N, CA, C and O of each residue as an XYZ file, in Angstrom:
884
protein
N     -13.108     26.376     -0.064
C     -12.909     25.039      0.161
C     -11.648     24.363     -0.078
O     -10.939     24.623     -1.051
N     -11.315     23.344      0.957
C      -9.862     23.122      0.809
C      -9.819     21.747      0.352
O     -10.432     20.850      0.931
N      -9.012     21.544     -0.812
C      -8.916     20.115     -1.185
C      -7.603     20.044     -1.801
O      -7.538     20.349     -2.991
N      -6.706     19.746     -1.286
C      -5.133     19.581     -1.577
C      -4.804     18.173     -1.791
O      -5.292     17.214     -1.193
N      -3.829     18.158     -2.804
C      -3.110     16.696     -2.936
C      -1.796     16.443     -2.307
O      -1.019     15.605     -2.765
N      -1.529     17.194     -1.209
C      -0.319     17.146     -0.587
C      -0.527     17.336      0.853
O      -1.388     18.149      1.190
N       0.192     16.651      1.827
C       0.171     16.877      3.295
C       1.318     17.722      3.461
O       2.252     17.753      2.660
N       1.233     18.454      4.579
C       2.183     19.758      4.929
C       3.250     18.823      5.802
O       4.363     19.327      5.951
N       3.052     17.681      6.316
C       3.927     16.630      7.027
C       4.183     15.573      6.612
O       3.259     14.951      6.087
N       5.624     14.905      6.685
C       5.636     13.552      6.174
C       4.907     12.569      6.887
O       4.473     12.715      8.030
N       4.775     11.471      6.111
C       3.977     10.379      6.915
C       4.820      9.001      6.779
O       5.114      8.412      5.738
N       5.177      8.594      8.330
C       6.145      7.280      8.250
C       5.215      6.161      8.683
O       4.307      6.205      9.512
N       5.668      5.084      7.893
C       4.688      3.907      7.938
C       5.191      2.899      8.943
O       6.375      2.562      8.947
N       4.322      2.421      9.783
C       4.756      1.749     11.012
C       5.123      0.295     10.560
O       5.808     -0.340     11.362
N       4.825     -0.227      9.575
C       5.148     -1.596      9.028
C       6.330     -1.529      8.681
O       6.774     -2.639      8.389
N       7.291     -0.429      8.548
C       8.611     -0.636      8.127
C       9.473     -1.399      9.481
O       9.129     -1.285     10.657
N      10.574     -2.132      9.020
C      11.149     -2.731      9.937
C      12.190     -1.960     10.593
O      12.786     -1.223      9.808
N      12.633     -1.904     11.941
C      13.783     -1.357     12.554
C      15.180     -1.887     12.361
O      15.497     -3.074     12.432
N      15.792     -1.108     12.169
C      17.380     -1.816     11.849
C      18.326     -0.641     12.786
O      18.075      0.558     12.907
N      19.357     -1.335     13.326
C      20.446     -0.452     13.884
C      21.677     -0.625     13.235
O      21.971     -1.676     12.665
N      22.393      0.332     13.291
C      23.962      0.493     12.620
C      24.721      0.917     13.686
O      25.054      2.099     13.768
N      25.113     -0.095     14.715
C      25.800      0.737     15.906
C      27.164      1.225     15.497
O      27.642      2.038     16.288
N      27.903      0.928     14.460
C      29.021      1.508     14.202
C      28.710      3.241     13.777
O      29.485      4.154     14.064
N      27.689      3.370     13.202
C      27.283      5.043     13.025
C      26.351      5.139     13.983
O      25.658      6.115     13.694
N      25.928      4.588     15.076
C      25.073      5.193     16.201
C      23.757      5.609     15.631
O      23.133      6.584     16.051
N      23.365      4.843     14.671
C      21.855      5.353     14.274
C      20.843      4.504     14.263
O      21.183      3.321     14.224
N      19.597      4.745     14.286
C      18.515      3.633     14.139
C      17.848      4.339     12.927
O      17.850      5.555     12.733
N      17.263      3.369     12.125
C      16.821      3.610     10.827
C      15.482      2.731     10.643
O      15.524      1.539     10.949
N      14.360      3.273     10.174
C      13.505      2.364      9.326
C      13.892      1.970      7.887
O      14.303      2.708      6.992
N      13.659      0.592      7.865
C      14.323     -0.120      6.573
C      13.054     -0.388      5.842
O      12.163     -1.147      6.224
N      13.069      0.336      4.718
C      11.661      0.196      3.719
C      12.056     -1.206      2.880
O      13.179     -1.708      2.834
N      10.864     -1.695      2.243
C      11.023     -2.701      1.481
C      11.532     -2.080      0.229
O      11.206     -0.908      0.039
N      12.345     -2.725     -0.737
C      12.983     -2.282     -1.679
C      12.367     -2.289     -3.118
O      12.141     -3.284     -3.806
N      12.107     -0.776     -3.481
C      11.639     -0.582     -5.067
C      12.784     -0.671     -5.746
O      13.826     -0.298     -5.207
N      12.779     -1.164     -7.000
C      13.682     -1.097     -7.937
C      13.656      0.211     -8.672
O      12.650      0.677     -9.207
N      14.988      0.833     -8.652
C      14.872      2.184     -9.641
C      16.155      1.853    -10.442
O      16.922      0.927    -10.176
N      16.305      2.884    -11.630
C      17.557      3.003    -12.226
C      18.423      3.466    -11.452
O      18.340      4.458    -10.728
N      19.718      2.377    -11.667
C      20.810      2.453    -10.647
C      21.141      1.985     -9.228
O      22.130      2.298     -8.565
N      19.902      0.991     -8.805
C      19.750      0.355     -7.868
C      18.739      0.530     -7.040
O      17.678      0.838     -7.583
N      18.744      0.403     -5.609
C      17.764      0.202     -4.959
C      17.401      1.542     -3.903
O      18.329      2.321     -3.687
N      16.293      1.764     -3.362
C      16.240      2.591     -2.586
C      16.749      2.166     -1.179
O      16.462      1.013     -0.857
N      17.349      2.794     -0.426
C      17.953      2.396      0.568
C      17.497      2.811      1.840
O      16.297      3.080      1.900
N      18.210      2.935      2.937
C      17.713      3.255      4.369
C      17.217      4.584      4.595
O      17.866      5.518      4.124
N      16.131      4.822      5.264
C      15.768      6.258      5.576
C      16.025      6.454      6.910
O      15.721      5.637      7.778
N      16.741      7.822      7.171
C      16.794      7.801      8.552
C      15.927      8.864      9.222
O      15.951      9.966      8.673
N      15.195      8.737     10.268
C      14.224      9.819     10.903
C      14.953     10.597     12.137
O      15.417     10.079     13.153
N      14.933     11.858     11.813
C      15.381     12.836     12.899
C      16.777     12.595     13.343
O      17.488     11.811     12.716
N      17.153     13.149     14.260
C      18.609     12.873     14.686
C      19.225     11.850     15.159
O      18.780     11.461     16.239
N      20.069     11.290     14.746
C      20.908     10.160     15.203
C      20.657      9.898     16.739
O      20.673     10.807     17.570
N      20.425      8.581     17.038
C      20.117      8.060     18.601
C      21.280      7.435     18.816
O      22.057      7.115     17.916
N      21.487      7.197     20.239
C      22.356      6.344     20.740
C      22.125      5.035     20.829
O      21.137      4.646     21.452
N      23.113      4.021     20.141
C      22.931      2.705     19.830
C      24.123      1.990     20.359
O      24.886      1.438     19.566
N      24.330      1.962     21.581
C      25.430      1.540     22.200
C      25.194      0.085     22.100
O      24.035     -0.222     22.377
N      26.032     -0.972     21.755
C      25.858     -2.370     21.849
C      25.889     -2.777     23.328
O      25.342     -3.809     23.718
N      26.560     -1.913     24.161
C      26.795     -2.489     25.665
C      25.593     -1.740     26.334
O      25.685     -1.764     27.561
N      24.520     -1.099     25.872
C      23.651     -0.560     26.361
C      22.306     -0.752     26.154
O      21.676      0.242     25.794
N      21.470     -2.207     26.348
C      20.314     -2.415     25.384
C      19.467     -1.441     26.053
O      18.736     -0.994     25.169
N      19.205     -0.915     27.095
C      18.381     -0.123     27.710
C      18.205      1.243     26.887
O      17.112      1.737     26.610
N      19.319      1.715     26.580
C      19.366      2.804     25.527
C      18.914      2.712     24.469
O      18.271      3.631     23.964
N      19.197      1.298     23.728
C      18.473      1.085     22.423
C      16.944      1.015     22.536
O      16.195      1.480     21.677
N      16.543      0.416     23.628
C      15.217      0.317     23.786
C      14.422      1.808     23.992
O      13.300      2.039     23.539
N      15.167      2.675     24.699
C      14.623      3.900     24.888
C      14.541      4.568     23.479
O      13.563      5.253     23.180
N      15.553      4.367     22.638
C      15.692      4.947     21.362
C      14.347      4.521     20.373
O      13.641      5.320     19.757
N      14.235      3.325     20.398
C      13.271      2.710     19.729
C      11.797      3.095     20.095
O      10.941      3.258     19.225
N      11.589      3.210     21.240
C      10.407      3.744     21.998
C      10.199      5.240     21.590
O       9.057      5.595     21.298
N      11.172      6.091     21.552
C      11.008      7.386     21.237
C      10.975      7.477     19.737
O      10.382      8.452     19.274
N      11.481      6.677     18.959
C      11.175      6.555     17.562
C       9.533      6.153     17.221
O       8.890      6.705     16.328
N       9.035      5.160     18.050
C       7.904      4.735     17.821
C       6.800      5.937     18.293
O       5.682      5.977     17.781
N       7.182      6.795     19.202
C       6.393      8.015     19.389
C       6.455      8.848     18.291
O       5.453      9.528     18.069
N       7.541      8.965     17.447
C       7.679      9.937     16.404
C       6.748      9.381     15.308
O       6.135     10.159     14.578
N       6.659      8.325     15.210
C       5.825      7.601     14.135
C       4.131      7.883     14.422
O       3.298      8.451     13.716
N       4.031      7.345     15.536
C       2.878      7.422     16.084
C       2.093      9.040     15.915
O       0.936      9.232     15.539
N       3.070     10.047     16.299
C       2.785     11.466     16.348
C       2.429     11.883     15.021
O       1.401     12.530     14.824
N       3.225     11.550     14.086
C       3.225     11.863     12.585
C       1.891     11.236     12.039
O       1.148     11.952     11.367
N       1.548      9.894     12.306
C       0.372      9.287     11.753
C      -0.935      9.955     12.451
O      -1.981     10.137     11.829
N      -0.733     10.331     13.945
C      -1.888     10.864     14.298
C      -2.389     12.122     14.061
O      -3.456     12.530     14.519
N      -1.503     12.862     13.224
C      -1.801     14.371     13.010
C      -3.001     14.290     11.951
O      -3.875     15.157     11.992
N      -3.051     13.329     11.067
C      -4.279     13.169     10.287
C      -5.019     12.017     10.465
O      -4.462     11.093     11.057
N      -5.992     11.892     10.137
C      -6.897     10.556     10.089
C      -6.825      9.744      8.696
O      -7.817      9.860      7.975
N      -5.881      9.024      8.285
C      -5.992      8.800      7.195
C      -6.685      7.410      6.645
O      -6.675      6.356      7.281
N      -7.231      7.577      5.469
C      -7.951      6.405      4.843
C      -7.272      5.809      3.663
O      -6.577      6.641      3.079
N      -7.259      4.585      3.116
C      -6.489      4.094      2.182
C      -7.739      3.644      1.082
O      -8.660      2.882      1.376
N      -7.578      4.179     -0.005
C      -8.673      3.816     -1.109
C      -7.944      3.009     -2.185
O      -7.325      3.604     -3.067
N      -7.988      1.857     -2.149
C      -7.484      1.036     -3.374
C      -8.155      0.718     -4.462
O      -9.162      0.010     -4.462
N      -7.554      1.301     -5.596
C      -8.469      1.329     -6.755
C      -7.816      0.377     -7.810
O      -6.601      0.418     -8.002
N      -8.672     -0.520     -8.523
C      -8.368     -1.220     -9.562
C      -9.139     -0.558    -10.958
O      -9.873      0.430    -10.955
N      -8.835     -1.218    -11.896
C      -9.565     -0.809    -13.257
C     -11.253     -0.948    -13.244
O     -12.058     -0.043    -13.468
N     -11.486     -2.097    -12.976
C     -12.848     -2.375    -12.762
C     -13.287     -3.337    -14.164
O     -12.894     -3.145    -15.314
N     -14.090     -4.269    -13.749
C     -14.402     -5.474    -14.977
C     -15.923     -5.703    -14.828
O     -16.696     -5.554    -13.880
N     -16.083     -6.139    -16.166
C     -17.611     -6.583    -16.464
C     -17.596     -7.938    -15.823
O     -18.660     -8.547    -15.939
N     -16.759     -8.473    -15.256
C     -16.706     -9.811    -14.675
C     -16.808     -9.697    -13.271
O     -15.842     -9.396    -12.569
N     -17.754     -9.889    -12.905
C     -18.105     -9.768    -11.098
C     -17.230    -10.347    -10.295
O     -16.957     -9.792     -9.231
N     -16.565    -11.693    -10.685
C     -15.878    -12.314     -9.951
C     -14.530    -11.581     -9.679
O     -14.019    -11.601     -8.559
N     -13.911    -10.867    -10.847
C     -12.788    -10.002    -10.848
C     -13.079     -8.972     -9.858
O     -12.282     -8.776     -8.941
N     -14.087     -8.341     -9.959
C     -14.223     -7.090     -8.860
C     -14.553     -7.711     -7.396
O     -14.423     -6.958     -6.431
N     -14.873     -8.724     -7.239
C     -15.143     -9.315     -5.897
C     -13.627     -9.494     -5.189
O     -13.359     -9.434     -3.989
N     -12.819     -9.708     -6.206
C     -11.238    -10.187     -5.799
C     -10.731     -9.015     -5.065
O     -10.086     -9.121     -4.023
N     -11.049     -7.837     -5.654
C     -10.434     -6.489     -4.794
C     -11.011     -6.413     -3.598
O     -10.181     -6.197     -2.715
N     -12.343     -6.526     -3.141
C     -12.767     -6.491     -1.721
C     -11.950     -7.524     -1.160
O     -11.509     -7.266     -0.041
N     -11.634     -8.646     -1.664
C     -10.958     -9.829     -0.746
C      -9.532     -9.427     -0.410
O      -8.962     -9.833      0.602
N      -8.908     -8.504     -1.419
C      -7.537     -7.799     -1.317
C      -7.577     -6.736     -0.155
O      -6.746     -6.668      0.751
N      -8.605     -5.967     -0.310
C      -9.020     -5.056      0.775
C      -9.007     -5.491      2.139
O      -8.358     -4.812      2.934
N      -9.574     -6.442      2.519
C      -9.686     -6.890      3.576
C      -8.288     -7.770      4.416
O      -8.056     -7.898      5.618
N      -7.583     -8.242      3.272
C      -6.412     -8.706      3.573
C      -5.389     -7.443      4.032
O      -4.644     -7.515      5.010
N      -5.495     -6.297      3.157
C      -4.599     -5.223      3.409
C      -4.948     -4.551      4.965
O      -4.134     -4.200      5.819
N      -6.303     -4.506      5.014
C      -6.886     -3.879      6.191
C      -6.128     -4.701      7.511
O      -5.654     -4.105      8.478
N      -6.120     -6.277      7.327
C      -5.844     -6.858      8.541
C      -4.270     -6.894      8.707
O      -3.877     -7.114      9.852
N      -3.412     -6.729      7.824
C      -2.086     -6.810      7.764
C      -1.200     -5.483      7.996
O       0.029     -5.420      8.039
N      -2.409     -4.137      8.174
C      -1.807     -2.952      8.147
C      -2.393     -2.297      9.609
O      -3.187     -2.915     10.317
N      -1.932     -1.109      9.901
C      -2.512     -0.422     10.940
C      -3.639      0.436     10.356
O      -4.340      1.001     11.196
N      -3.946      0.640      9.030
C      -4.717      1.636      8.678
C      -6.167      1.054      9.189
O      -6.427     -0.148      9.120
N      -7.101      2.047      9.719
C      -8.544      1.502     10.203
C      -9.443      1.919      9.072
O     -10.545      1.370      9.048
N      -9.179      2.754      8.171
C     -10.170      2.977      7.038
C      -9.734      2.609      5.816
O      -8.889      3.325      5.279
N     -10.227      1.404      5.121
C      -9.484      0.922      3.739
C     -10.621      0.487      3.071
O     -11.313     -0.425      3.523
N     -10.901      1.126      1.917
C     -12.035      1.075      0.982
C     -11.480      0.481     -0.396
O     -10.313      0.640     -0.752
N     -12.409     -0.200     -1.110
C     -12.081     -0.692     -2.592
C     -12.837      0.569     -3.391
O     -13.655      1.344     -2.896
N     -12.419      0.558     -4.540
C     -12.996      1.328     -5.775
C     -12.804      0.912     -7.012
O     -11.812      0.210     -7.207
N     -13.477      1.156     -7.871
C     -13.074      0.742     -9.533
C     -13.295      1.931    -10.248
O     -14.263      2.673    -10.080
N     -12.191      2.132    -11.212
C     -12.034      3.265    -12.001
C     -13.287      3.164    -12.933
O     -13.889      4.232    -13.042
N     -13.705      2.315    -13.491
C     -14.646      2.298    -14.276
C     -15.296      0.843    -14.317
O     -14.815     -0.137    -13.746
N     -16.494      0.851    -15.102
C     -17.174     -0.614    -15.359
C     -17.979     -1.038    -14.029
O     -19.029     -1.659    -14.199
N     -17.572     -0.755    -12.761
C     -18.030     -1.480    -11.788
C     -18.252     -0.471    -10.677
O     -17.759      0.657    -10.678
N     -19.070     -0.993     -9.684
C     -19.110     -0.128     -8.419
C     -18.640     -1.013     -7.138
O     -18.809     -2.221     -6.977
N     -17.961     -0.020     -6.211
C     -17.956      1.413     -5.898
C     -17.173      2.164     -6.922
O     -16.110      1.705     -7.342
N     -17.666      3.323     -7.349
C     -17.026      4.175     -8.283
C     -15.684      4.899     -7.060
O     -15.615      4.647     -5.857
N     -14.885      5.690     -7.754
C     -13.854      6.541     -6.893
C     -14.721      7.543     -5.942
O     -14.558      7.693     -4.731
N     -15.662      8.183     -6.755
C     -16.384      9.106     -6.080
C     -17.196      8.657     -4.808
O     -17.362      9.305     -3.775
N     -17.709      7.280     -5.147
C     -18.468      6.779     -3.973
C     -17.462      6.366     -2.873
O     -17.690      6.689     -1.707
N     -16.585      5.807     -3.136
C     -15.524      5.352     -2.142
C     -14.957      6.283     -1.469
O     -14.830      6.148     -0.253
N     -14.493      7.437     -2.135
C     -13.966      8.684     -1.595
C     -15.053      9.095     -0.402
O     -14.675      9.283      0.755
N     -16.353      9.205     -0.785
C     -17.434      9.734      0.082
C     -17.599      8.819      1.551
O     -17.946      9.194      2.671
N     -17.291      7.783      1.162
C     -17.206      6.567      2.281
C     -16.222      6.847      3.208
O     -16.444      6.890      4.418
N     -14.938      7.076      2.600
C     -13.684      7.182      3.699
C     -13.934      8.471      4.478
O     -13.607      8.427      5.664
N     -14.466      9.633      4.010
C     -14.803     10.740      4.589
C     -16.159     10.488      5.814
O     -16.211     10.981      6.941
N     -16.832      9.876      5.378
C     -18.048      9.455      6.209
C     -17.401      8.767      7.398
O     -17.860      8.962      8.524
N     -16.321      7.943      7.196
C     -15.854      7.011      8.345
C     -14.820      7.761      9.067
O     -14.112      7.251      9.935
N     -14.736      9.232      8.612
C     -13.995     10.195      9.531
C     -12.492     10.521      8.936
O     -11.714     11.162      9.642
N     -12.136     10.115      7.756
C     -11.138     10.454      7.134
C     -10.847     11.931      7.065
O     -11.721     12.770      6.850
N      -9.464     12.229      7.273
C      -9.229     13.924      6.962
C      -8.253     13.890      5.662
O      -8.061     14.868      4.940
N      -7.727     12.736      5.499
C      -6.884     12.585      4.234
C      -7.101     11.096      3.442
O      -7.101     10.085      4.145
N      -7.210     11.022      2.575
C      -7.464      9.937      1.639
C      -6.057      9.570      0.859
O      -5.374     10.419      0.286
N      -5.801      8.456      0.914
C      -4.368      7.939      0.442
C      -4.973      6.899     -0.915
O      -5.334      5.745     -0.688
N      -5.001      7.341     -1.938
C      -5.558      6.468     -3.174
C      -4.247      5.822     -3.709
O      -3.227      6.392     -4.095
N      -4.500      4.614     -3.643
C      -3.367      3.607     -4.126
C      -3.816      2.742     -5.379
O      -4.584      1.788     -5.256
N      -3.303      3.129     -6.540
C      -3.698      2.287     -7.675
C      -3.353      0.877     -7.719
O      -2.145      0.670     -7.609
N      -4.152     -0.236     -7.862
C      -3.869     -1.508     -7.855
C      -3.536     -1.885     -9.269
O      -4.059     -2.872     -9.787
N      -2.696     -1.140     -9.893
C      -1.969     -1.383    -11.252
C      -0.634     -1.614    -10.999
O      -0.031     -1.256     -9.987
N      -0.128     -2.298    -12.061
C       1.379     -2.959    -12.039
C       2.237     -1.819    -12.465
O       3.236     -1.525    -11.809
N       1.870     -1.127    -13.597
C       3.014      0.057    -14.030
C       2.019      1.126    -14.339
O       0.800      1.127    -14.513
N       2.956      2.037    -14.349
C       2.315      3.507    -14.759
C       2.001      3.706    -16.105
O       2.791      3.607    -17.045
N       0.721      4.014    -16.164
C       0.190      4.283    -17.571
C      -0.698      5.617    -17.763
O      -0.442      6.580    -17.040
N      -1.558      5.688    -18.554
C      -2.612      6.714    -18.836
C      -3.730      6.971    -17.557
O      -4.269      8.011    -17.176
N      -3.834      5.602    -17.082
C      -4.722      5.632    -15.710
C      -4.271      6.148    -14.976
O      -5.050      6.915    -14.410
N      -2.957      6.163    -14.484
C      -2.286      6.402    -13.400
C      -1.539      7.961    -13.411
O      -1.184      8.634    -12.443
N      -1.441      8.270    -14.878
C      -1.034      9.969    -14.853
C      -2.316     10.696    -15.113
O      -2.418     11.845    -14.684
N      -3.160     10.228    -15.672
C      -4.415     11.260    -15.982
C      -5.658     10.872    -15.150
O      -6.173     11.545    -14.258
N      -6.056      9.621    -15.624
C      -7.805      9.178    -15.544
C      -7.853      9.264    -13.768
O      -8.677      9.957    -13.172
N      -6.840      8.449    -13.109
C      -7.215      8.473    -11.484
C      -7.085      9.768    -11.064
O      -8.022     10.281    -10.450
N      -5.912     10.493    -11.327
C      -5.982     11.740    -10.837
C      -7.193     12.538    -10.833
O      -7.770     12.943     -9.824
N      -7.571     12.753    -12.165
C      -8.670     13.311    -12.547
C     -10.014     13.098    -11.733
O     -10.661     14.078    -11.363
N     -10.448     11.729    -11.445
C     -11.157     11.243    -10.990
C     -11.448     11.461     -9.321
O     -12.499     11.580     -8.692
N     -10.035     11.459     -8.909
C     -10.043     11.739     -7.416
C     -10.207     13.189     -7.087
O     -10.932     13.604     -6.182
N      -9.435     13.981     -7.937
C      -9.770     15.730     -7.736
C     -11.229     15.828     -7.824
O     -11.807     16.412     -6.907
N     -11.870     15.368     -8.741
C     -13.369     15.683     -8.666
C     -14.084     15.095     -7.658
O     -15.176     15.597     -7.388
N     -13.715     14.156     -7.053
C     -14.476     13.216     -5.831
C     -14.334     14.221     -4.563
O     -15.235     14.471     -3.761
N     -12.763     14.845     -4.547
C     -12.552     15.822     -3.474
C     -13.164     17.012     -3.260
O     -13.180     17.609     -2.183
N     -13.797     17.452     -4.530
C     -14.149     18.756     -4.401
C     -15.560     18.898     -3.482
O     -15.921     20.011     -3.099
N     -16.245     17.806     -3.194
C     -17.514     17.912     -2.376
C     -17.149     17.877     -0.827
O     -18.027     18.059      0.015
N     -15.814     17.635     -0.477
C     -15.404     17.503      0.823
C     -14.471     18.441      1.429
O     -13.266     18.241      1.275
N     -14.915     19.518      2.153
C     -14.287     20.712      2.540
C     -13.191     19.997      3.689
O     -13.507     19.132      4.505
N     -12.086     20.488      3.548
C     -11.008     20.323      4.733
C     -10.489     18.696      4.647
O     -10.021     18.120      5.629
N     -10.640     18.091      3.385
C      -9.962     16.696      3.142
C      -8.882     16.842      2.029
O      -8.916     17.392      0.928
N      -8.031     16.241      2.617
C      -6.785     16.343      1.292
C      -6.664     14.981      0.775
O      -7.449     14.124      1.180
N      -5.846     14.724      0.004
C      -5.634     13.447     -0.750
C      -4.314     13.126     -1.181
O      -3.659     14.123     -1.484
N      -3.698     11.976     -1.306
C      -2.353     11.704     -2.093
C      -2.893     10.625     -3.013
O      -3.724      9.797     -2.641
N      -2.325     10.683     -4.360
C      -2.181      9.725     -5.030
C      -0.849      8.895     -5.440
O      -0.031      9.316     -6.258
N      -0.765      7.870     -4.874
C       0.550      7.064     -4.859
C       1.010      6.399     -6.115
O       0.220      6.159     -7.028
N       2.067      6.150     -6.163
C       2.561      5.376     -7.377
C       1.786      3.869     -7.658
O       1.058      3.439     -6.763
N       1.924      3.230     -8.680
C       1.046      2.013     -8.635
C       2.215      1.127     -8.206
O       3.281      1.678     -7.932
N       2.094     -0.279     -8.119
C       2.995     -1.124     -7.795
C       4.263     -1.176     -8.151
O       5.173     -1.291     -7.330
N       4.437     -1.093     -9.440
C       5.821     -0.991    -10.119
C       6.810     -1.982     -9.975
O       6.400     -3.141     -9.921
N       8.114     -1.771     -9.895
C       9.150     -2.797     -9.838
C       9.882     -2.943     -8.351
O      10.956     -2.487     -7.958
N       8.845     -3.784     -7.654
C       9.185     -4.108     -6.486
C       9.557     -5.376     -6.337
O       8.989     -6.256     -6.983
N      10.632     -5.677     -5.408
C      11.273     -7.023     -5.275
C      10.453     -8.029     -4.659
O      10.659     -9.232     -4.822
N       9.392     -7.488     -3.851
C       8.546     -8.544     -3.244
C       7.660     -9.179     -4.443
O       7.242    -10.333     -4.348
N       7.407     -8.415     -5.520
C       6.620     -8.842     -6.607
C       7.198    -10.296     -7.221
O       6.510    -11.208     -7.679
N       8.425    -10.255     -7.117
C       9.046    -11.504     -7.609
C       8.897    -12.878     -6.886
O       9.074    -13.994     -7.375
N       8.505    -12.527     -5.512
C       8.236    -13.703     -4.509
C       6.630    -14.240     -4.823
O       6.112    -15.343     -4.647
N       6.180    -13.177     -5.274
C       4.717    -13.258     -5.542
C       4.511    -14.005     -6.982
O       3.715    -14.924     -7.176
N       5.163    -13.575     -7.705
C       5.197    -14.454     -9.171
C       5.949    -15.837     -9.099
O       5.751    -16.721     -9.932
N       6.771    -15.952     -8.109
C       7.442    -17.167     -8.089
C       6.381    -18.105     -7.424
O       6.178    -19.227     -7.886
N       5.745    -17.657     -6.394
C       4.651    -18.409     -5.692
C       3.559    -18.823     -6.642
O       3.077    -19.956     -6.635
N       3.246    -18.013     -7.331
C       2.164    -18.492     -8.196
C       2.630    -19.496     -9.203
O       2.008    -20.556     -9.279
N       3.558    -19.300     -9.910
C       3.965    -20.103    -10.710
C       4.345    -21.616    -10.270
O       4.281    -22.618    -10.983
N       4.747    -21.533     -8.951
C       5.107    -22.928     -8.338
C       3.695    -23.835     -8.085
O       3.542    -25.050     -8.212
N       2.505    -22.561     -7.588
C       1.288    -23.319     -7.188
C       0.550    -23.787     -8.735
O      -0.232    -24.735     -8.791
N       0.865    -23.115     -9.727
C       0.101    -23.537    -10.863
C       0.671    -24.713    -11.373
O      -0.063    -25.624    -11.757
N       2.218    -24.823    -11.434
C       2.882    -25.981    -12.031
C       2.731    -27.133    -11.408
O       2.674    -28.200    -12.020
N       2.632    -27.007     -9.825
C       2.442    -28.253     -8.902
C       0.992    -28.744     -9.157
O       0.781    -29.946     -8.996
N      -0.176    -27.816     -9.594
C      -1.406    -28.316     -9.997
C      -1.359    -28.967    -11.240
O      -1.955    -30.039    -11.354
N      -0.728    -28.476    -12.218
C      -0.378    -29.323    -13.405
C      -0.087    -30.689    -13.269
O      -0.683    -31.571    -13.887
N       1.124    -30.938    -12.201
C       1.662    -32.105    -12.147
C       0.975    -33.121    -11.334
O       1.378    -34.274    -11.177
N      -0.198    -32.557    -10.780
C      -1.089    -33.375     -9.898
C      -0.811    -33.411     -8.487
O      -1.367    -34.268     -7.799
N       0.033    -32.530     -7.943
C       0.585    -32.322     -6.707
C      -0.055    -31.483     -5.547
O       0.155    -31.573     -4.337
N      -0.916    -30.620     -6.257
C      -1.661    -29.530     -5.825
C      -2.927    -28.762     -6.289
O      -3.107    -28.384     -7.447
N      -3.777    -28.576     -5.263
C      -4.971    -27.861     -5.828
C      -4.857    -26.600     -6.761
O      -3.804    -25.968     -6.846
N      -5.898    -26.294     -7.399
C      -5.966    -25.118     -8.155
C      -5.733    -23.809     -7.324
O      -6.231    -23.911     -6.203
N      -5.270    -22.907     -7.499
C      -5.149    -21.784     -6.897
C      -6.414    -21.073     -6.962
O      -7.262    -21.516     -7.737
N      -6.724    -19.847     -6.139
C      -7.850    -19.421     -6.014
C      -8.284    -18.569     -7.583
O      -9.454    -18.409     -7.932
N      -7.286    -18.173     -8.252
C      -7.831    -17.497     -9.295
C      -8.335    -18.277    -10.272
O      -9.411    -18.075    -10.836
N      -7.365    -19.427    -10.551
C      -7.860    -20.737    -11.521
C      -8.945    -21.590    -11.128
O      -9.488    -22.340    -11.939
N      -9.309    -21.509     -9.846
C     -10.180    -22.499     -9.169
C     -11.516    -22.555     -9.916
O     -12.193    -21.529     -9.843
N     -12.036    -23.632    -10.658
C     -12.992    -23.756    -11.434
C     -13.235    -23.365    -12.794
O     -14.279    -23.559    -13.416
N     -11.997    -22.692    -13.289
C     -12.057    -22.454    -14.703
C     -11.364    -23.401    -15.557
O     -11.297    -23.040    -16.732
N     -10.858    -24.458    -15.293
C     -10.045    -25.499    -16.063
C      -9.089    -24.958    -16.894
O      -8.851    -25.415    -18.012
N      -8.422    -23.825    -16.316
C      -7.438    -23.038    -17.305
C      -6.177    -23.401    -16.880
O      -5.205    -23.211    -17.612
N      -6.083    -23.855    -15.887
C      -4.505    -24.106    -15.297
C      -3.958    -25.731    -15.588
O      -3.722    -26.570    -14.719
N      -3.849    -25.881    -16.890
C      -3.436    -27.176    -17.388
C      -2.317    -26.891    -18.235
O      -1.927    -25.762    -18.532
N      -1.678    -28.299    -18.714
C      -0.746    -28.168    -19.775
C      -1.163    -28.264    -21.029
O      -1.840    -29.269    -21.247
N      -0.971    -27.502    -21.992
C      -1.434    -27.577    -23.388
C      -0.515    -28.186    -24.367
O       0.678    -27.891    -24.295
N      -0.990    -29.116    -25.401
C       0.065    -29.778    -26.252
C       1.024    -28.794    -26.813
O       1.949    -29.174    -27.531
């Protein structure tokens, strides 16, 4: 039975933006920045440098098309599914929010198979969602913890549950990604949430979807 936690070939994500540096004659994939000690993750270069002459737009287009073929070929080597895992709650409304997030993720990315799972307290479980990914044709399952920071659940609980789930499926591999962590775009998310709630308190905006109907988004003495 084959059930590995790593892929033999790198996966490149088509959602990354293309950038060119004509002074160095290279085309890059530019990733969103994750904060790490000492600075940010920078540009990632794929393959050999490609001609990027400013005086030859056609050569740039050809380079971009070639790069796109590389990306698609890498993705096409395996049929990936994304399994988004949160903790799970006894509050049904919280569990349903994960379903909404999965729908948004699927609509905004190129992944064709995206499933929600709860680590505990609710269904679908990781085991059930993993099985559904395989039934939908996945040969690799990318498990993405919907957690802010790494802790015991990321270090031990989720890997153990995914490993157990994978044992039932011959020829299927999996990857457990890092949680959300210190990503610069989370600053924008928090800023937007703060602005919405403060504007509601000021009487110039409706409640956000999270606070709606709870009466909790208000200013206390």
